[in-house]
C-alpha positions in Angstrom: 13.1 1.4 -33.1 9.6 2.4 -32.3 8.7 6.3 -31.9 8.1 5.5 -28.3 11.4 3.8 -27.8 13.2 7.1 -29.5 11.2 9.2 -26.9 10.9 7.0 -23.9 12.9 9.1 -21.5 10.0 11.3 -20.8 7.4 8.6 -20.5 4.6 11.1 -21.4 1.4 10.1 -19.4 -1.8 11.1 -21.1 -3.3 13.2 -18.1 -6.6 12.5 -19.6 -6.4 9.0 -17.7 -6.0 10.8 -14.3 -9.1 13.3 -15.0 -11.3 10.5 -16.2 -10.4 8.4 -13.2 -11.0 11.2 -10.8 -14.3 12.4 -12.4 -15.7 8.8 -12.1 -14.7 8.4 -8.7 -16.5 11.8 -7.8 -19.5 11.0 -9.8 -20.0 7.7 -8.2 -19.7 9.3 -4.6 -22.2 12.2 -5.6 -24.8 9.9 -7.5 -24.7 7.1 -4.9 -24.5 9.2 -1.8 -21.8 7.2 -0.3 -20.8 10.1 1.9 -23.7 9.2 4.1 -21.9 7.4 6.7 -24.0 5.0 9.0 -24.4 6.5 12.3 -24.8 3.4 14.5 -22.4 2.9 17.4 -22.0 6.5 17.9 -20.5 7.1 14.4 -17.7 4.6 14.9 -18.4 3.4 11.3 -17.0 7.0 10.4 -13.3 5.9 10.3 -13.5 3.6 13.2 -10.2 3.9 15.5 -8.7 6.5 13.2 -12.1 8.4 13.4 -12.1 8.6 17.0 -8.5 9.7 17.2 -9.3 12.4 14.7 -12.3 13.6 16.8 -9.8 13.8 19.6 -7.5 15.9 17.9 -10.0 18.2 16.5 -11.8 18.7 19.7 -8.4 19.6 21.4 -7.6 16.4 23.3 -4.6 15.5 21.2 -3.6 12.4 19.3 -5.7 10.0 21.7 -8.8 8.0 22.6 -8.9 5.7 19.7 -12.2 3.8 21.0 -15.1 5.1 23.3 -14.3 7.0 26.4 -11.2 8.5 27.4 -8.1 6.4 27.4 -5.2 8.9 26.8 -2.5 9.4 24.4 -2.4 6.7 21.6 -0.3 5.2 18.6 -2.8 2.8 17.8 -2.8 4.1 14.1 -0.1 5.9 12.1 -0.7 9.6 12.1 -1.1 10.4 8.3 -4.8 9.7 7.9 -6.0 10.3 11.2 -4.5 13.9 11.0 -6.1 14.4 7.5 -9.4 13.4 9.1 -9.2 15.8 11.8 -8.6 18.5 9.4 -11.8 17.5 7.6 -13.7 17.6 10.9 -12.3 21.0 11.6 -13.3 22.2 8.4 -16.7 20.7 8.0 -17.7 19.7 11.5 -17.1 16.3 13.4 -18.7 13.3 11.9 -20.4 15.4 9.2 -21.7 14.6 5.7 -19.3 17.6 4.5 -16.3 16.1 6.1 -17.1 12.5 4.7 -17.5 14.1 1.2 -14.1 15.8 1.7 -12.3 12.8 2.6 -13.7 10.7 -0.1 -12.8 13.2 -2.7 -9.2 13.2 -1.1 -9.4 9.3 -1.5 -10.2 9.8 -5.1 -7.4 12.3 -6.1 -5.0 9.7 -4.5 -6.8 6.8 -6.2 -6.6 8.4 -9.6 -3.3 9.4 -9.0 -2.4 5.9 -9.0 -3.1 5.6 -12.8 -0.3 7.8 -14.1 2.1 5.4 -11.9 0.6 2.5 -13.2 1.2 3.8 -16.6 4.8 4.7 -16.1 5.4 1.1 -14.7 3.9 -0.7 -17.6 5.7 1.5 -19.9 9.1 0.8 -18.4 8.6 -2.8 -17.9 7.0 -3.7 -21.1 6.6 -1.0 -23.9 10.0 0.4 -23.8 11.3 -3.0 -25.1 8.4 -3.5 -27.2 7.5 -6.7 -25.0 3.7 -7.7 -25.6 3.1 -5.1 -28.0 1.5 -7.5 -30.8 0.2 -5.4 -33.3 -1.1 -2.4 -31.5 -1.2 0.8 -33.7 -0.2 2.4 -30.2 3.5 2.5 -29.1 2.8 2.0 -25.6 -0.2 -0.5 -25.4 0.5 -2.1 -22.1 0.8 1.1 -20.4 -2.3 2.8 -22.0 -4.4 -0.3 -21.2 -3.1 -0.6 -17.4 -3.7 3.0 -16.8 -7.3 3.0 -18.4 -7.9 -0.2 -16.5 -6.9 1.2 -13.1 -9.2 4.4 -13.9 -12.4 2.9 -14.7 -12.2 -0.6 -13.3 -14.9 -0.8 -10.4 -12.9 -3.0 -8.0 -10.1 -0.3 -8.5 -12.1 2.7 -7.2 -14.2 0.8 -4.5 -12.0 1.8 -1.5 -11.7 5.5 -2.5 -15.5 6.0 -2.8 -16.6 3.8 0.2 -14.0 3.8 2.9 -12.8 6.3 5.0 -9.3 4.8 5.6 -5.9 5.1 4.4 -6.0 2.4 1.6 -5.9 5.0 -1.3 -3.1 6.9 0.1 -1.1 3.9 0.9 -1.5 2.4 -2.7 -0.5 5.7 -4.2 2.5 6.2 -2.3 3.5 2.6 -2.9 3.0 2.9 -6.6 5.0 5.8 -6.8 7.8 4.1 -4.8 8.0 1.2 -7.5 8.1 4.1 -9.9 11.0 5.6 -8.4 12.7 2.1 -7.9 12.5 1.7 -11.7 13.7 5.1 -12.3 16.9 4.9 -10.2 17.7 1.4 -11.7 17.1 2.9 -15.1 14.8 0.2 -16.0 13.2 1.0 -19.7 15.3 3.5 -20.8 19.0 3.3 -21.5 19.1 7.2 -21.8 18.1 7.5 -18.1 21.0 7.8 -15.5 21.5 4.2 -13.9 23.8 3.3 -11.1 26.4 2.1 -13.2 26.1 4.6 -15.9 28.6 7.8 -16.1 25.1 9.7 -16.4 24.6 9.0 -12.7 26.7 12.0 -12.0 26.3 15.6 -12.9 28.5 18.0 -14.6 30.4 18.4 -11.7 30.9 14.9 -11.1 29.0 14.8 -8.1 26.3 11.9 -7.7 22.6 12.8 -8.8 21.1 11.7 -5.3 17.5 13.4 -6.1 15.8 10.2 -6.9 17.1 8.8 -3.7 15.8 11.6 -1.8 12.3 11.3 -3.0 12.7 7.6 -2.6 13.1 8.3 1.3 10.4 10.9 1.6 7.8 8.5 0.1 9.0 5.6 2.4 8.7 7.9 5.3 5.4 9.0 4.5 4.3 5.2 3.5 5.7 4.1 7.1 3.1 6.8 8.7 0.3 5.6 6.8 0.7 1.9 6.4 3.7 0.4 8.0 2.9 -3.2 7.1 4.5 -2.7 3.5 8.0 -1.7 5.3 9.1 -5.5 4.8 9.5 -4.7 1.1 12.1 -1.9 1.6 15.3 -3.9 2.2 14.8 -6.2 -0.7 14.0 -3.4 -2.9 17.1 -1.8 -1.9 19.0 -4.8 -3.1 17.1 -5.0 -6.2 18.0 -1.5 -7.1 21.8 -2.2 -6.7 21.8 -5.8 -7.8 23.4 -5.1 -11.1 26.4 -3.5 -9.7 26.6 -6.1 -6.7 26.9 -8.8 -9.5 29.7 -7.0 -11.3 31.6 -6.4 -7.9 32.2 -2.6 -9.2 33.3 -1.3 -6.1 33.3 2.5 -6.9 29.5 2.1 -8.2 28.6 0.1 -5.3 29.6 2.5 -2.8 27.9 5.2 -4.9 24.6 3.3 -4.8 25.2 2.3 -1.1 25.5 6.2 -0.6 22.2 6.6 -2.4 20.8 4.0 -0.2 22.0 5.5 2.9 20.7 9.1 1.9 17.3 7.5 1.4 17.4 5.9 4.9 18.2 9.1 6.4 15.7 11.0 4.6 13.0 8.4 5.6 14.1 8.9 9.3 14.0 12.6 9.3 10.3 12.4 7.8 9.4 9.8 10.6 11.6 11.9 13.4 8.6 13.9 14.7 6.4 10.9 15.2 9.2 9.2 17.1 9.5 12.2 19.3 6.1 12.5 20.1 5.6 8.9 21.1 8.5 9.3 23.4 7.0 12.3 24.8 3.6 11.1 25.3 3.8 7.5 25.6 7.5 7.0 27.1 8.2 4.4 24.7 9.9 4.1 21.2 7.1 3.2 18.7 8.3 3.6 15.5 5.1 3.3 13.6 2.1 2.0 15.7 1.3 0.5 18.9 -1.3 -2.0 18.2 0.8 -5.3 17.1 0.6 -7.1 20.3 -3.1 -6.6 20.3 -3.4 -7.9 16.7 -1.2 -10.8 17.5 -3.3 -12.0 20.4 -6.8 -11.5 18.4 -5.1 -13.8 15.6 -4.8 -16.7 18.0 -7.9 -16.7 19.8 -10.0 -19.6 19.0 -13.6 -17.7 19.1 -12.1 -15.7 15.9 -11.1 -18.9 14.1 -8.1 -17.2 12.3 -10.1 -14.0 11.1 -11.2 -11.7 13.7 -13.9 -9.1 13.1 -15.0 -6.1 14.9 -13.0 -4.1 17.4 -10.0 -5.3 18.9 -11.1 -3.6 22.3 -14.5 -3.4 23.6 -16.4 -0.1 22.7 -18.1 0.0 25.9 -16.1 2.2 28.4 -17.1 0.0 31.5 -15.9 -3.1 30.1 -13.2 -4.7 32.4 -10.8 -5.1 29.4 -11.2 -1.7 28.4 -10.6 -0.4 31.8 -7.5 -2.4 32.2 -6.6 -0.9 28.8 -6.9 2.7 30.5 -5.3 1.7 33.9 -2.3 0.2 32.4 -1.7 2.1 29.2 -1.5 1.1 25.7 2.3 0.1 25.6 2.0 -2.1 28.6 -1.1 -3.9 27.6 0.3 -4.4 24.1 3.0 -6.3 25.6 0.6 -8.3 27.7 -1.3 -9.2 24.6 1.8 -10.1 22.7 2.9 -12.6 25.6 -0.7 -14.3 25.5 -0.4 -14.7 21.7 2.9 -16.4 22.2 1.6 -18.7 24.7 -1.5 -19.6 22.4 0.7 -20.3 19.3 2.9 -22.7 21.5 -0.1 -24.5 22.8 -1.7 -25.1 19.3 0.7 -25.3 16.5 -1.4 -27.4 14.3 -4.1 -25.1 14.5 -2.2 -22.0 13.9 -0.5 -23.8 10.7 -4.3 -24.3 9.4 -5.1 -20.5 9.8 -1.8 -19.6 8.2 -3.0 -21.4 5.3 -6.6 -20.2 5.2 -5.2 -16.8 5.3 -2.8 -17.5 2.3 -5.7 -18.9 0.4 -8.1 -16.0 1.3 -5.6 -13.5 0.2 -5.7 -14.6 -3.2 -8.8 -16.3 -3.7 -11.4 -14.0 -1.8 -11.0 -12.8 1.4 -13.8 -13.5 4.2 -16.1 -10.8 5.4 -19.7 -10.4 6.9 -22.5 -12.4 5.1 -24.2 -10.8 2.3 -28.0 -10.8 1.7 -27.5 -11.0 -2.0 -25.9 -14.5 -3.1 -25.5 -13.2 -6.6 -23.6 -10.3 -5.5 -21.4 -12.5 -3.3 -20.6 -14.9 -6.2 -19.7 -11.8 -8.3 -17.4 -10.4 -6.0 -15.7 -13.5 -5.2 -15.4 -14.4 -9.0 -14.0 -11.0 -9.7 -11.6 -11.2 -6.8 -10.1 -14.8 -7.9 -10.0 -13.8 -11.4 -7.7 -10.6 -11.0 -5.7 -12.7 -8.5 -5.1 -15.4 -11.2 -4.4 -12.9 -13.8 -1.6 -11.2 -11.8 -0.2 -14.3 -10.7 0.1 -15.8 -14.2 1.2 -12.3 -15.5 4.2 -12.6 -12.7 5.0 -16.2 -14.0 5.1 -15.4 -17.5 7.2 -12.2 -16.6 9.6 -14.6 -14.6 9.7 -17.0 -17.5 10.7 -14.5 -20.1 13.2 -12.7 -18.0 11.5 -9.5 -18.5 13.3 -6.7 -16.7 11.9 -5.7 -13.1 10.5 -9.4 -12.8 12.4 -9.6 -9.7 10.9 -6.3 -8.4 7.4 -7.3 -8.9 8.2 -10.9 -7.3 9.6 -9.0 -4.2 6.2 -7.3 -3.8 4.1 -10.5 -4.5 6.0 -12.5 -1.8 6.9 -10.0 0.8 3.7 -7.6 1.0 1.3 -10.4 2.0 3.5 -12.0 4.6 2.3 -9.9 7.6 -1.5 -10.7 6.7 -0.9 -14.5 6.5 0.5 -14.4 10.0 -1.9 -12.2 11.6 -5.3 -11.7 9.6 -6.5 -10.7 6.2 -9.2 -8.6 4.6 -9.5 -7.5 1.0 -8.5 -3.9 1.6 -5.1 -5.2 2.7 -4.0 -6.1 -0.8 -5.0 -2.7 -2.1 -1.3 -1.4 -2.5 -0.3 -4.2 -4.7 -3.3 -4.1 -6.9 -2.0 -1.5 -9.1 0.8 -3.9 -10.1 -1.8 -6.8 -10.6 -3.5 -4.6 -13.1 -0.3 -4.0 -14.9 0.5 -7.8 -15.0 -3.1 -8.7 -15.8 -2.9 -6.3 -19.2 0.6 -7.8 -19.8 -0.7 -11.7 -19.7 -3.6 -11.0 -22.2 -1.2 -9.0 -24.5 1.4 -11.7 -24.4 -0.2 -14.1 -26.9 2.9 -13.7 -29.0 6.5 -14.1 -28.0 8.3 -10.9 -27.1 10.6 -9.6 -29.9 13.2 -8.5 -27.3 13.9 -10.2 -24.3 15.8 -8.5 -21.3 18.0 -9.8 -18.4 15.6 -10.4 -15.5 15.9 -7.9 -12.5 
């Protein structure tokens, strides 16, 4: 047994990976002056709808006004990142360079904080069993390479240093949710308490539910940052309890069911203040965000050709569409737009099917964006995006073929996370929460030129 296998219960992460990743991101921000946001369109490029909401909060108008003009209370965006932006505006001034620098540094903390999660995912899935070790002098080669790849690879840091949006926060939360799922299932270390193990109970005989509590906390926060990922939760719960479900060990099944229920309750407690606020301000139950109807309609308009760009509503307050939005309210207009979207889908099923396929291809092969002035840069970006996609998909295929532990969890993410984007719209940033897993699978692929010495039952 390797030294790593003997001590894998601790999964010690070299924190140098985090600090190098964080330092690199901050250095790029300062050297490249990426905190200098374009000031056209009345600073709308500074966080777009989230920036407008943050300005409204910082100036005492409440969580409202996601576009230009006064339109009233909103749930257009989940609250975490707009409130973080509002804090930066309070501290450094609305739309100031100081506020932008603060937000990009915070982004960098979260982005670099993904690297230790990537390390533990790779260590539990591959290094703990000696999978893809080859002849490395390190006991945890896949984890080390994956962690360093995330820390220094340009594509991994681009959203932290350029975008004032929620991508880095959401990717951080989702990565550590994956880590918790592996811990609860006991992947990678037989000495860890698993659902079907006597070690899953404490000395007093009570179940250890702390990991489930944190699982619920992180899911609640993630839903308040990027609710599109919620689709993965039910399947992830089933995956965690699958070994017990197969054995029909009812006492253990009920214990795991209790943990899952606890996680669900904790998640609801975390989200409850947002629900109460929406009920009071919008007079409707809005669990995460209220713009789905608008996005559905935009996804069916011929003028967008399947890929909408720009704002969902006009920025000019005098536009008739914007005035209707103010008059009837966000909830009612969202319902109207959803009805129009349903009519459009029914009227052109062939066109919709074509757009679904295009979005699927663009999600993996290089998503569309406004034209570049430099063909060389465009080619490089396209090649990098498609190459990383291919590595991740091939790594997943190899993982499934070799029946590596947690292959099922990886497959859940790869299948379910992109579905909303196939159906509505797609941009490169939408894939960012799954890119830490892509990095791990890419490293696994390139370290798998030899058959693994130990095989594990697929998860």
